[in-house]
C-alpha positions in Angstrom: -11.2 30.1 18.8 -9.6 28.0 15.8 -9.7 24.4 16.1 -5.9 23.7 16.7 -6.3 26.2 20.0 -9.2 24.1 20.7 -7.2 21.1 20.5 -4.9 22.1 23.1 -6.9 22.8 25.6 -8.5 19.7 25.1 -5.4 17.4 24.7 -3.3 16.8 21.7 -4.1 13.3 21.6 -6.2 12.5 25.1 -8.0 9.3 25.7 -11.0 10.5 23.2 -9.1 11.4 20.5 -6.9 7.8 20.8 -10.6 5.9 21.2 -11.5 7.7 18.3 -8.2 7.2 16.1 -7.9 3.0 17.5 -11.5 2.3 16.0 -11.1 4.2 12.3 -7.4 2.6 12.2 -9.4 -0.7 12.6 -11.1 -0.2 9.5 -7.6 -0.4 7.7 -6.9 -3.9 8.8 -9.1 -5.0 5.9 -7.6 -2.6 3.3 -4.0 -4.6 4.2 -6.0 -8.0 3.5 -7.6 -6.7 0.0 -4.3 -4.8 -1.4 -1.8 -8.4 -0.8 -4.6 -11.1 -0.9 -3.5 -12.5 -4.1 -0.1 -13.6 -2.6 -2.6 -16.5 -1.7 -5.8 -16.2 -3.9 -3.4 -17.0 -6.5 -0.5 -18.6 -5.0 1.6 -20.9 -6.9 0.3 -25.1 -7.3 3.0 -27.2 -9.0 0.9 -28.8 -11.9 1.2 -31.1 -14.7 -1.2 -32.3 -17.5 -4.2 -34.4 -16.3 -4.2 -38.4 -17.3 -6.1 -38.2 -20.9 -9.3 -40.2 -20.3 -8.7 -42.4 -23.5 -5.9 -44.1 -21.4 -7.6 -44.7 -17.9 -5.9 -47.9 -17.8 -2.5 -46.2 -17.5 -1.0 -46.8 -14.6 0.1 -43.2 -13.6 0.0 -42.6 -9.8 3.1 -40.8 -10.3 1.9 -39.1 -13.3 4.0 -36.0 -13.1 7.6 -38.3 -13.0 6.4 -40.7 -15.7 6.6 -41.1 -19.4 3.6 -39.6 -19.4 4.9 -36.2 -18.8 7.7 -34.6 -21.4 11.1 -35.9 -19.9 14.1 -33.4 -20.2 17.2 -36.3 -20.5 19.8 -33.7 -20.1 18.6 -32.1 -16.8 17.8 -33.6 -13.0 14.5 -32.3 -13.5 12.6 -34.7 -15.4 9.2 -32.9 -15.4 7.3 -30.3 -17.8 3.9 -28.7 -16.0 2.4 -27.8 -19.7 3.0 -31.0 -22.1 3.4 -34.2 -22.2 5.9 -36.8 -23.4 4.0 -39.3 -26.0 6.3 -42.6 -26.4 6.0 -45.7 -25.4 2.7 -45.4 -23.3 1.5 -43.8 -27.0 2.4 -45.5 -29.5 5.6 -45.8 -31.6 5.5 -42.4 -32.6 7.9 -40.4 -29.6 8.0 -36.6 -29.2 6.0 -33.8 -26.3 1.7 -32.2 -27.1 0.2 -29.5 -24.3 -2.1 -31.1 -22.2 -5.4 -32.8 -23.9 -7.6 -33.1 -20.8 -6.6 -29.7 -18.2 -4.2 -30.0 -15.7 -3.9 -31.6 -12.3 -2.5 -29.7 -9.2 -0.6 -30.6 -6.1 -3.1 -29.7 -2.9 0.3 -30.3 -0.2 0.0 -26.6 0.3 -2.9 -25.3 -1.1 -6.5 -26.9 -1.8 -7.6 -24.7 -4.6 -6.9 -21.1 -5.9 -7.5 -18.6 -8.7 -4.8 -20.4 -11.3 -6.9 -24.1 -11.0 -10.0 -22.2 -11.0 -9.7 -19.8 -14.4 -6.8 -21.6 -15.8 -3.9 -19.1 -15.0 -1.5 -21.3 -15.8 1.2 -22.2 -18.7 -0.4 -20.1 -21.5 -2.9 -18.1 -19.4 0.3 -17.9 -16.3 0.4 -14.2 -17.3 -3.1 -13.2 -16.3 -2.4 -13.6 -12.7 -0.4 -10.6 -13.1 -2.7 -8.9 -15.0 -5.1 -9.3 -12.1 -3.1 -7.7 -10.1 -2.3 -4.9 -12.3 -6.0 -4.2 -12.6 -6.8 -4.7 -8.7 -4.1 -1.8 -8.4 -5.8 0.4 -11.3 -8.6 0.2 -8.8 -6.6 1.8 -6.2 -5.7 4.6 -8.7 -9.5 5.7 -9.6 -10.5 4.7 -5.8 -8.5 7.5 -4.4 -9.6 10.0 -6.8 -13.3 9.2 -6.7 -14.0 8.4 -2.9 -11.3 11.1 -2.1 -13.0 13.7 -3.8 -16.6 12.7 -2.3 -15.3 12.5 1.3 -14.8 16.1 0.7 -18.8 17.1 -1.1 -20.6 14.6 1.2 -18.8 14.2 4.3 -16.4 11.5 5.8 -18.0 9.1 7.6 -21.0 8.7 5.1 -17.9 8.1 2.6 -16.3 5.7 4.8 -19.8 3.8 4.9 -20.1 3.7 1.4 -16.2 2.3 0.9 -17.1 -0.4 4.1 -20.4 -1.6 2.3 -19.0 -2.1 -1.1 -16.2 -3.6 0.2 -17.7 -6.2 2.3 -20.7 -6.7 -0.2 -18.3 -7.1 -3.2 -15.9 -8.9 -1.8 -18.2 -11.9 -0.7 -19.7 -11.6 -5.0 -16.1 -12.2 -5.9 -15.4 -15.4 -3.9 -18.7 -17.1 -6.1 -17.2 -15.6 -9.5 -16.7 -18.3 -11.9 -14.9 -16.1 -14.4 -11.9 -14.0 -14.3 -13.3 -11.4 -16.3 -15.9 -10.9 -13.5 -12.9 -11.7 -10.6 -11.7 -8.5 -11.8 -13.7 -6.5 -12.7 -15.2 -7.2 -8.8 -11.5 -7.0 -7.5 -11.5 -3.6 -9.2 -14.1 -2.3 -7.4 -13.5 -3.7 -4.4 -9.4 -1.8 -4.4 -11.3 1.3 -4.8 -13.3 1.2 -2.3 -10.3 -0.7 0.2 -8.1 2.8 -0.9 -11.0 4.7 0.2 -11.4 3.1 3.1 -7.7 3.9 4.4 -7.4 7.3 3.3 -10.6 8.5 4.7 -10.0 6.6 8.0 -7.1 8.2 7.9 -8.2 11.8 7.6 -10.9 11.2 9.9 -8.6 10.0 12.6 -5.2 12.7 12.0 -7.9 15.7 11.9 -8.9 15.1 15.7 -5.4 15.1 16.8 -3.4 18.1 17.6 -0.8 19.8 15.8 2.3 18.4 17.7 1.1 14.7 17.6 -0.2 14.7 13.7 2.9 13.0 12.4 2.8 10.5 15.0 -0.7 9.6 14.2 -0.2 9.8 10.5 2.6 7.4 10.5 1.2 5.0 13.4 -1.5 4.2 10.9 0.5 2.2 9.3 1.1 -0.2 12.0 -2.1 -0.8 11.7 -1.7 -2.0 7.8 1.3 -3.8 9.0 -0.7 -5.9 11.6 -3.2 -6.5 8.7 -0.3 -8.1 7.1 0.3 -10.6 9.8 -3.3 -11.2 10.5 -3.8 -12.0 6.2 -0.6 -14.6 6.8 -2.6 -16.4 9.5 -5.8 -17.1 8.1 -4.4 -17.7 5.0 -2.3 -20.4 6.5 -5.5 -22.0 7.9 -7.6 -21.4 4.8 -6.0 -23.3 1.9 -9.1 -22.5 -0.1 -9.3 -19.1 -2.5 -12.6 -18.8 -2.5 -13.4 -19.4 1.8 -10.4 -17.1 2.2 -11.8 -14.3 -0.1 -14.7 -14.7 2.5 -13.0 -14.8 5.5 -11.4 -11.6 4.2 -14.6 -9.6 3.4 -16.6 -10.8 6.6 -14.7 -8.3 9.2 -15.2 -5.4 7.3 -18.8 -5.6 8.3 -18.2 -5.4 11.7 -16.9 -1.9 11.4 -20.6 -1.2 10.3 -21.6 -1.9 14.3 -19.7 0.3 15.8 -18.9 3.5 12.8 -22.1 4.9 14.0 -20.9 5.5 17.8 -18.0 7.5 16.0 -17.5 11.2 15.1 -17.9 13.2 11.8 -14.6 14.9 11.2 -14.5 18.4 12.9 -12.8 20.4 10.7 -14.6 19.3 8.0 -18.2 20.0 9.8 -16.1 23.7 10.4 -15.4 23.8 6.7 -19.6 23.4 5.7 -20.6 25.7 8.8 -22.1 22.8 10.9 -20.5 24.7 14.0 -22.7 23.4 16.5 -22.4 19.7 15.5 -19.0 20.2 15.8 -19.4 21.4 19.4 -21.3 18.7 20.2 -17.9 17.0 19.5 -15.7 18.5 21.0 -18.0 18.8 24.4 -18.3 15.3 24.2 -14.1 14.9 23.7 -13.5 17.0 26.9 -15.8 15.2 29.0 -14.1 11.9 28.3 -10.6 14.0 28.7 -11.8 15.3 31.8 -11.3 19.2 30.3 -13.0 21.9 30.5 -13.8 24.2 27.8 -16.3 26.9 26.7 -19.6 26.0 25.3 -19.0 27.7 22.2 -15.4 27.3 21.6 -15.4 28.0 18.0 -15.7 31.8 16.6 -17.2 32.1 13.4 -13.9 32.9 11.4 -13.7 29.0 11.7 -15.1 29.1 8.4 -13.3 31.1 6.3 -10.0 29.8 4.4 -7.4 32.4 3.7 -3.8 30.9 3.4 -2.3 34.5 3.5 -0.4 34.3 0.7 -2.3 35.4 -2.8 -6.1 35.1 -4.5 -4.3 33.5 -7.3 -5.4 29.6 -7.9 -2.4 28.0 -8.0 -2.7 24.8 -10.1 -0.2 21.4 -11.0 1.0 23.7 -13.7 3.0 26.2 -11.0 5.2 23.3 -10.1 6.3 22.7 -13.4 7.1 26.7 -14.6 10.4 27.4 -12.7 13.5 25.4 -13.3 14.4 24.3 -9.6 10.4 23.3 -8.4 10.3 21.1 -11.4 13.1 18.7 -10.9 12.3 18.9 -7.2 8.8 17.7 -8.0 10.3 14.9 -10.7 12.9 13.8 -8.3 9.9 13.0 -5.5 7.8 11.8 -8.4 10.2 9.4 -9.3 11.2 8.1 -5.4 7.5 7.9 -5.0 7.2 5.5 -7.9 10.4 3.8 -7.1 9.2 3.1 -3.9 5.9 1.8 -4.2 6.6 -0.4 -6.7 9.6 -2.0 -5.2 7.5 -2.0 -1.7 4.7 -4.1 -3.3 7.1 -5.8 -5.7 8.8 -7.6 -2.2 5.5 -7.7 -0.8 4.2 -9.8 -3.6 7.0 -11.9 -3.8 7.7 -13.6 -0.5 6.5 -16.8 -1.5 10.2 -16.8 -3.6 12.3 -16.4 -0.6 12.7 -20.7 0.2 11.2 -20.8 3.8 7.6 -21.5 4.5 5.5 -19.0 2.3 3.6 -18.2 5.4 6.1 -17.7 7.9 8.0 -15.4 4.9 4.6 -13.6 4.5 4.2 -12.4 7.9 7.5 -11.6 8.7 7.8 -8.9 5.6 4.5 -7.7 7.9 6.6 -8.0 10.9 9.4 -6.3 10.0 7.2 -3.1 8.8 6.3 -2.3 12.6 9.7 -1.4 13.5 10.2 0.4 10.3 7.5 3.0 10.6 8.5 4.0 14.0 12.3 3.5 14.1 11.5 6.6 11.3 9.9 8.6 12.9 12.5 9.6 15.4 15.1 9.2 13.2 13.8 12.0 10.3 13.8 14.5 13.3 17.4 13.2 14.8 19.4 12.7 11.7 17.2 14.5 8.8 14.6 13.7 6.0 17.2 13.7 2.9 19.7 11.6 4.6 17.6 8.9 6.0 15.3 8.4 3.0 18.4 7.9 1.0 20.1 5.4 3.2 16.6 3.8 3.3 16.6 3.7 -0.2 20.0 2.2 -0.9 19.2 -0.7 1.9 16.4 -1.3 -0.2 18.6 -1.6 -3.4 21.4 -3.3 -2.0 19.3 -6.2 -0.2 17.8 -6.9 -3.3 20.9 -6.5 -5.2 22.5 -9.5 -2.9 19.0 -11.3 -3.2 20.1 -12.0 -6.7 23.0 -13.8 -5.7 21.6 -16.2 -3.0 20.1 -19.2 -3.0 16.4 -19.6 -1.2 16.8 -19.9 2.7 17.0 -18.7 5.7 19.9 -16.4 4.4 17.9 -14.5 1.9 15.2 -14.1 4.1 17.0 -12.2 6.3 18.6 -10.2 3.7 15.1 -9.6 1.9 14.0 -8.9 5.3 16.2 -6.5 5.6 15.1 -4.8 2.1 11.7 -4.8 3.2 13.0 -2.3 6.0 14.4 0.1 3.8 11.2 0.1 1.5 9.3 0.6 4.2 11.1 3.0 6.3 10.9 5.2 2.8 7.6 4.2 2.4 6.7 6.2 5.3 9.3 9.2 5.1 8.7 10.6 1.5 5.4 11.6 2.6 6.5 13.3 5.5 9.3 14.6 3.3 7.4 15.8 -0.1 4.9 17.2 2.3 7.9 19.6 3.5 9.1 20.6 0.8 6.4 21.4 -2.2 5.6 25.2 -1.3 2.4 25.6 0.8 0.1 27.2 -2.3 0.9 23.9 -4.2 1.3 21.6 -1.1 -1.7 19.5 -1.9 -1.4 19.3 -5.3 2.0 18.6 -5.1 1.5 15.2 -2.4 -1.7 14.4 -4.9 0.9 14.1 -7.7 3.4 12.4 -6.3 0.8 9.8 -4.7 -0.6 9.6 -8.3 3.0 8.5 -9.5 3.3 6.1 -6.4 -0.2 4.5 -7.5 1.4 4.0 -11.1 4.0 2.5 -9.4 2.2 -0.1 -7.5 0.1 -1.4 -11.2 3.4 -1.8 -13.1 4.8 -3.6 -9.9 3.4 -7.0 -10.8 4.2 -6.9 -14.1 7.8 -6.3 -13.1 7.2 -9.7 -11.3 6.1 -11.1 -14.2 9.4 -10.9 -15.9 11.4 -13.2 -14.0 9.5 -15.8 -16.5 11.7 -14.1 -19.4 15.1 -13.7 -16.9 14.5 -15.0 -13.1 17.1 -12.5 -11.5 15.5 -9.5 -13.4 12.7 -8.2 -11.2 15.3 -8.0 -8.3 17.8 -6.4 -10.4 15.4 -3.8 -11.5 14.4 -3.0 -8.1 18.1 -2.8 -7.0 18.7 -0.1 -10.0 16.3 1.8 -9.3 16.1 2.0 -5.8 20.1 3.0 -5.9 19.0 5.8 -8.4 16.3 7.1 -6.1 18.4 7.2 -3.1 21.2 8.8 -5.0 19.1 11.5 -6.8 17.4 12.3 -4.0 20.2 13.9 -2.1 20.1 16.7 -4.6 16.8 17.8 -2.3 16.9 20.4 0.1 16.9 19.3 3.9 14.1 20.3 5.4 14.6 19.4 8.9 14.2 22.5 11.6 13.8 24.5 8.4 10.5 27.4 7.7 8.9 25.6 5.2 8.4 27.6 1.7 5.2 29.6 1.7 5.1 31.4 -1.6 6.3 30.0 -5.2 9.1 31.8 -5.1 10.4 30.8 -1.5 10.1 27.0 -2.8 12.2 28.1 -5.9 15.0 29.7 -3.6 14.8 27.1 -1.0 18.3 26.2 -1.1 20.2 22.9 0.2 22.1 25.0 2.6 19.2 27.0 4.6 20.2 30.6 4.9 19.5 32.1 8.4 16.0 33.2 7.8 15.2 29.3 6.9 17.1 27.9 10.5 15.3 26.2 12.9 11.5 26.5 14.1 8.8 24.6 15.9 7.2 21.3 14.7 3.8 23.1 15.9 5.0 26.1 13.4 5.7 22.8 10.7 2.2 21.6 10.9 0.7 25.0 10.6 2.2 25.1 7.4 0.7 21.6 6.4 -3.0 20.7 5.3 -3.8 16.8 6.4 -3.3 15.2 3.4 -3.6 11.1 2.0 -1.1 8.6 3.6 1.6 6.6 1.6 -0.1 3.6 1.1 
């Protein structure tokens, strides 16, 4: 028998698979920690010029509101954070000058941040965005490096390597005393973090039967959402960035204690010809699931691969050779770029909503759970194209409305609606992309689309920094791009209930209106044409 047939007899998502799935998915909590940690590691604190040491006799108990600070007499706000006013207390000459002795920070919310330790304020403010961009560049690198390593040495060894790197370098990051070292370590931690997510996803879903694979691939995102909420909770109680960085890195180490008890991917073992090791895992699963299966369930042919199409090796170039596939590939790439960019843009800017930043961040994680769950059912009842379009349009509309709403409860409500839309789109675009690309280039197409999304994540901190030039600019950018993505995806074909393209020619002829031969097919048939690929995150 082939593995999918074995899993059908075993129970496609039985007690054994659920147990393994849960413990592998638990490792992904730390990925959410590190991906979004800089919201709190680099949280904004009010600051002002430190009283010059030569004026220790100056009475500046409320220094930032005194004549020691630049006064803009034309506005209600009489505070400038990067210069001070020298006049009455500094001789007869008046004017402004840059802070002479550094900055004093308001510790009412954060006791210490990277902005304070590394001087990322005023002229150095852009470095905060740069640090997050470097982190997401690490995500891009790690997805390539560790994705390939997992195919080479195995899923489980790769996962252990990533866990060790994330935990150890995450701890070291807390003790660095330079911005360059912080960015360098975070780059490697980012690579290891995405390695954990990708490999955990692959192992968890490769032991799940065909009917449950989309559900399993989507539910892992719920663990991600829980990780966001736990990050908000830890940050609420730990206001020092170094201590928070330690707290975020230590939990990963617990995975090293239970990972030896978890199995390697059966599919990978079979692909390597290790049939006996795969059979040991299957027999253990059968015992836990209380199912009886043959002692040697696998036939020799499971180690052979054949897509049933052609011996020609297809590449990324094939996605751009013909006009229809070329336009659809560019369409999908643009939507991945927009969805990931806006998703992280909204996730990293929750502190601007006008309520307690910890509550806002936790709500942004909580709203993702119903978004993922609802999207699973919506795409099978309404359709991929329509639901993806509506999700993007909802996100775009929410971003646009937020521009005109003052910070507060109403703005939070609208922003959470936008986060709901983008989160749903995040989950849908992965499934939709896998169905649009023809079988010979499906993995290559998904890899290219995912790469486009990674670039979007790198751009998102830069987009947020544009708010320094004009405050509404990031939201206007997010809104316009989401609207554009929501409209152009309507030019893609609907794939719900249709036989997916098996060849490049079928992909080119895969129309928006199905022919009689392209009409309904079962969910099992769909998954038989899919390979397990990396998840949206």
